[in-house]
C-alpha positions as CSV (number, residue, x, y, z in Angstrom):
1,X,-39.1,-21.4,-7.4
2,X,-42.4,-23.2,-6.8
3,X,-44.8,-22.9,-9.7
4,X,-48.5,-23.2,-9.5
5,X,-50.0,-26.4,-11.1
6,X,-51.5,-25.9,-14.5
7,X,-55.1,-24.7,-14.2
8,X,-57.4,-27.7,-13.7
9,X,-54.6,-30.0,-12.6
10,X,-55.4,-31.3,-9.1
11,X,-52.6,-31.5,-6.5
12,X,-51.6,-35.1,-6.1
13,X,-52.8,-36.7,-2.8
14,X,-50.2,-36.1,-0.1
15,X,-48.6,-33.1,-1.8
16,X,-49.1,-30.8,1.1
17,X,-47.5,-33.3,3.5
18,X,-44.6,-33.9,1.1
19,X,-44.0,-30.2,0.8
20,X,-44.0,-29.9,4.6
21,X,-41.5,-32.7,5.0
22,X,-39.2,-31.2,2.4
23,X,-39.4,-27.7,4.0
24,X,-38.7,-29.2,7.4
25,X,-35.7,-31.2,6.0
26,X,-34.4,-28.1,4.3
27,X,-34.7,-25.9,7.4
28,X,-33.1,-28.5,9.6
29,X,-30.2,-29.1,7.4
30,X,-29.7,-25.4,6.5
31,X,-29.3,-24.7,10.3
32,X,-27.0,-27.7,10.7
33,X,-24.9,-26.8,7.7
34,X,-24.5,-23.2,8.9
35,X,-23.5,-24.4,12.4
36,X,-21.0,-26.9,10.9
37,X,-19.5,-24.3,8.7
38,X,-19.2,-21.8,11.6
39,X,-17.4,-24.5,13.6
40,X,-15.2,-26.1,10.8
41,X,-14.6,-23.0,8.6
42,X,-15.1,-22.6,4.9
43,X,-13.8,-25.2,2.4
44,X,-14.7,-26.6,-1.0
45,X,-16.5,-29.4,0.9
46,X,-18.5,-26.9,3.0
47,X,-19.4,-25.0,-0.2
48,X,-20.7,-28.2,-1.8
49,X,-22.6,-29.2,1.3
50,X,-24.1,-25.8,1.5
51,X,-25.7,-26.3,-2.0
52,X,-27.6,-29.5,-1.0
53,X,-30.9,-27.8,0.2
54,X,-31.0,-25.8,-3.0
55,X,-30.2,-28.9,-5.1
56,X,-33.0,-30.8,-3.3
57,X,-35.4,-27.9,-4.0
58,X,-34.4,-27.9,-7.6
59,X,-35.0,-31.6,-7.9
60,X,-38.4,-31.4,-6.2
61,X,-39.5,-28.4,-8.4
62,X,-38.4,-30.3,-11.6
63,X,-40.2,-33.5,-10.5
64,X,-43.4,-31.5,-10.1
65,X,-43.0,-29.9,-13.5
66,X,-45.7,-31.7,-15.5
67,X,-44.3,-30.3,-18.7
68,X,-41.3,-32.7,-18.3
69,X,-41.6,-36.2,-19.6
70,X,-42.4,-38.8,-16.9
71,X,-39.2,-40.8,-17.5
72,X,-37.1,-37.7,-16.9
73,X,-39.0,-36.9,-13.7
74,X,-38.5,-40.5,-12.5
75,X,-34.7,-40.1,-13.0
76,X,-34.9,-36.8,-11.0
77,X,-36.9,-38.6,-8.3
78,X,-34.1,-41.2,-8.0
79,X,-31.6,-38.4,-7.4
80,X,-33.8,-36.9,-4.7
81,X,-34.3,-40.3,-3.1
82,X,-30.5,-40.5,-2.6
83,X,-30.6,-37.3,-0.6
84,X,-33.2,-38.8,1.8
85,X,-31.5,-42.2,2.0
86,X,-30.4,-42.8,5.6
87,X,-27.8,-45.3,4.7
88,X,-25.9,-43.7,1.8
89,X,-22.1,-43.6,1.4
90,X,-21.6,-41.0,4.1
91,X,-24.6,-41.2,6.5
92,X,-25.7,-37.9,8.0
93,X,-26.5,-39.7,11.2
94,X,-22.8,-40.6,11.6
95,X,-21.1,-37.6,9.9
96,X,-23.6,-34.8,10.5
97,X,-23.7,-32.0,7.9
98,X,-20.4,-33.3,6.4
99,X,-22.3,-36.4,5.4
100,X,-24.2,-34.4,2.8
101,X,-21.1,-34.1,0.6
102,X,-21.8,-37.4,-1.1
103,X,-25.4,-36.2,-1.7
104,X,-24.1,-33.1,-3.4
105,X,-21.8,-35.1,-5.6
106,X,-24.5,-37.8,-6.4
107,X,-27.1,-35.1,-7.4
108,X,-24.5,-33.1,-9.4
109,X,-23.3,-36.2,-11.2
110,X,-26.8,-37.2,-12.1
111,X,-27.8,-33.7,-13.3
112,X,-24.6,-33.4,-15.4
113,X,-25.4,-36.7,-17.0
114,X,-29.0,-35.6,-17.7
115,X,-27.9,-32.2,-19.0
116,X,-25.4,-33.9,-21.4
117,X,-28.0,-36.4,-22.6
118,X,-30.5,-35.7,-25.3
119,X,-33.6,-34.9,-23.3
120,X,-35.8,-32.1,-22.1
121,X,-33.6,-31.0,-19.2
122,X,-31.7,-27.9,-20.2
123,X,-29.8,-25.0,-18.5
124,X,-32.7,-22.6,-18.9
125,X,-35.0,-24.9,-17.1
126,X,-32.5,-25.4,-14.2
127,X,-32.2,-21.6,-13.9
128,X,-35.9,-21.2,-13.9
129,X,-36.3,-23.5,-10.9
130,X,-33.1,-22.7,-9.0
131,X,-33.2,-20.9,-5.6
132,X,-29.5,-21.0,-4.8
133,X,-27.2,-18.0,-4.9
134,X,-25.1,-18.8,-8.0
135,X,-25.8,-20.1,-11.5
136,X,-27.1,-23.7,-11.1
137,X,-25.3,-25.1,-14.1
138,X,-22.0,-23.7,-13.0
139,X,-22.6,-24.9,-9.4
140,X,-23.5,-28.4,-10.6
141,X,-20.6,-28.7,-13.0
142,X,-18.2,-27.4,-10.4
143,X,-19.3,-30.0,-7.8
144,X,-19.1,-32.7,-10.5
145,X,-15.7,-31.7,-11.7
146,X,-14.3,-31.7,-8.1
147,X,-16.1,-34.9,-7.1
148,X,-12.9,-36.8,-6.2
149,X,-11.4,-34.1,-4.0
150,X,-14.8,-33.4,-2.4
151,X,-15.3,-37.1,-1.5
152,X,-11.7,-37.4,-0.2
153,X,-12.3,-34.3,2.0
154,X,-9.4,-32.5,0.4
155,X,-10.0,-29.0,-1.1
156,X,-9.4,-28.6,-4.8
157,X,-6.3,-26.7,-6.0
């Protein structure tokens, strides 16, 4: 959920272009993920990959939330950077949509660590910003708990 900036707070320079890039990325990958799932079939890996656009949207909304402390928003930006990184553990250029599974795991791992730490990130805030179909905390914790099977490509029991 995009929130309007606080009254009197100017949009940072380049915000409109950044929003456009994120929307284009999400639209591209949502279409690619859907096609990949239609071809490969449903699996735990497919479910995790399907969450990446919503996870990225969550990160970007939290980064823009000026009520959060800057150090926390910087940590969230590092998680978002991993999603955009071309040469991560499973590059999307090489693996297509399946290459997003490490992005899902990296973001989930980072968010679980932040949720479990003493800071301003809490489940209610995640729910406020989440656009995905299920509860964000449950989704994130499930991806985190199944990280080994997801990264090995084997479905969880």
